[in-house]
N, C-alpha and C positions, 0 to 999 in steps of 0.2 A: 286280607285286610286291608283297607284305603285310608291314609290320613283323614280325620276328619277335621276342618277348622270351626273355631269356637271363637265368639265375640261377647265380654262382656256386657248388659244393656246400660246406654248413657244416663239413664235415668232409673234410679231404682223405687218400687211399687211399694206403696203402704204395705200391703198383704203381698205376703209371698207362700207360695204352695212346693210340697214334699210329696213323691209318690215313693214308696217304699216297697222295696219286690224282697220278699224270705223265699229262704230253701226250695229253688228249683229242682234239684240235685238230678243236674242232667250224667245222665248215662244209657247204656244198652244192653242187652244181652244178644245173643245169636242165637236164633231158633231157623232151622233148614236151611241157613247159609241167608237168613233175614235180618237186619239191627230192628228191634224190638225196642223203643224208647222206655226207662224207666219213668223218663218225667212226663206231663200231662201238657202238650201244645198247644192244646186247645187253650186251658190255663194261661200260657204263655202268650197266645195269641191275642187273647183278653187283657195282657197286660198292655200290649203294644197300644190297643184300642186305646186304653185307658191314658198313657203317655201321648197319645195324639192329640185325646179330646181335652185332656185336663192342661195339656201344654205347662207342664210343674217349673220350679226355678231350680228346683236338686231333684237327684234320683239318689236312692241310698238302697243299694242292692245285700241284703242282710248273710249274706255268706251262705256254704251250702248251698252255688250253685252249679259246682260240679259233683258229681257222687261220688268217683275215684273209688269203686267198692273192693278191685283187686289190691288194692293198697291198704286195705282194712286191716287191723289187727285180728276181726274173725274171720272166721273160716269164711271161705267166697264159694259160688257156685261156679264151674265149671266154663258156663256159657258166658260169664262177664270178662272171662281173660282175655286178654290184650284187645283192649275196644277202647284205652284212653284217646287215640289220634280220632275216632268219629266223636265221641265225644266233645273234645277239644274245637274242634269245627263247628258244631252245631253250636256250641255256645259262643261261639267267635260271631256265629250266623246272626245267631240273636243279636246280640250284643250291638253291633253293626247296624241291625232294624231297628234297632230303639233309639239308636244317635241321631240317627237319619229322620228319627220322626219327632224329637226333640224340640223345643227351639234354640237358637242359636246359643243364648246366654246362658242356658243350665249344665248345671255342672253334676257330674254323676260319679260317688262313690261307693266303693265294696268295703264292705268290712268282711276280714276272716273266716271264714265259719272252721269248725272242727273237720270239716270231710276235707277242705282246699290242704287243713296243715298236713296232712294224709301222707302228700305228695314231700314235705319237707322228712317229717316225720321217718317216711321209709329212707329217704336216701341218708339220713343219719344213721340208722339202724342199721342198715340193709349194706350199704359201703362206706361205712369208717367213716360218714362225712365229707370225703375225698368230692364227691358233687355237690353237695349240697350250697354251697357259695360260689363255686368255679363263674367267671364272667366271661363273655365276649372282650377280646383285648382291643377292639375300637368303641366298648363301653365301660371301662372298667368301674364307672360309678354307677352302670345302670342295675337292671334287679338282675338275682343270678340265672344264669340260663337255664337252669333245669328250676325253674317258678312259676308260678298261674301268671302272673304279671309278665313274661316274658314269653311263656308258651301262647299267651292269651294276645299279644301283641296289644296290650290294655294302653301304651304311652300312643301308639298311634288311632288308638280311638279317643284319647284323651280322659279317661277314666281311672280316679286313685285309687290304687287300690292300700287297702289298710292293713298293716297288719304288725305283730302277730299278732293271733286269736286271741281274743280278749281286748285288744285294743278300740275303745271307743271312738265313735264320731260326733260331735258334738254338733245337731241343728238347733240352731237358737240355744236356750237353755234345758233340752233334751239330750239324755244320753241314747246313744242310737249303738246298737251291736250286737251280737248271733245270739249271746247268752251262751250260759252254763249250765243253769238249774233247770232242773227236771222234777215236777212232781205228780205223783199218779192223782187224778181229779179233776175234774173242770174246775177253774180259777185257781188250784190251790198253787202254781207255781208263781202265776200273776202277783198275787196274796204273798207269797214269800219273796220275791223279789223287792216288793215296794213297802215291805215290813222293815227292811233294813236299810230302805233307799233315801237318800236324801235329795235327789233328782227324778222330775219322773224321766221313766226307761222307755225302749222299745227294743222287744228283741225277737227274734225266730225262735228256731232250735227245734221245738215240740211240736210243731204241725196243728196249733189249736189257735184257735182268737179267743182273748182272753184278753179281759179288761178291769184292773183292781184299785181305788184310790184308799188313799188315807190323807189327813190333815194335819199340818205340821206348824205350831206355835212361830209365827215368827214377826217379831216387834216391827219389823222395817215398813212392812204390808199397812193400809190403811186400820184393817179389820182385827190386825193383830193375827194373821194366820195364812196359811198357805197349803194351799191343794199337789199332791203328787199323786201320778199317774202312771202301773206299769202296763203294758199293753203289747202284750202277742198276736 
């Protein structure tokens, strides 16, 4: 991972664009001494092409970019164990490729997902927390040594990591986070989120495309109404 310098634009454009990248779930299983990816490399390559074409002002990674199957509380396949290192390498390679195609003023933000949270939970549960918050002596104010931020070198890449899981990133007046609501059936998750929301939201987590909107009474608006949406 190489440090990548970025600079803010001197003049802010009237219209800004954001690219939202959900749930890649990077990880591997080993079969006959070959690493077979969980993640879809073709889809990830298309994400790089989209970033290069759109040249967005902001990129928001919605979390669950690392799968961490062997840290799951569920029983894992033997062939997925001891493969965290190649997953980290693959993820870092993609992130660096992403940063290199983005314009220099673009800011990149990563909201923690429940799969990334597995790393910290595993440390807390199996090692009594002894390693969860240990930091390098030359960077005591930095991220914990055994954290997604540190293991991927996100500071060198200039990527902001937003944690703990559930902490939102505000994109203008839109609330963006990984998500935790899951409902069976098409459209039901977005409908559930928007039913109690006061702002528009964008989430990942459910691996489906959904969009649902509702109208709120808002006396501050010219027509007395405001439409909010929830999108996955």
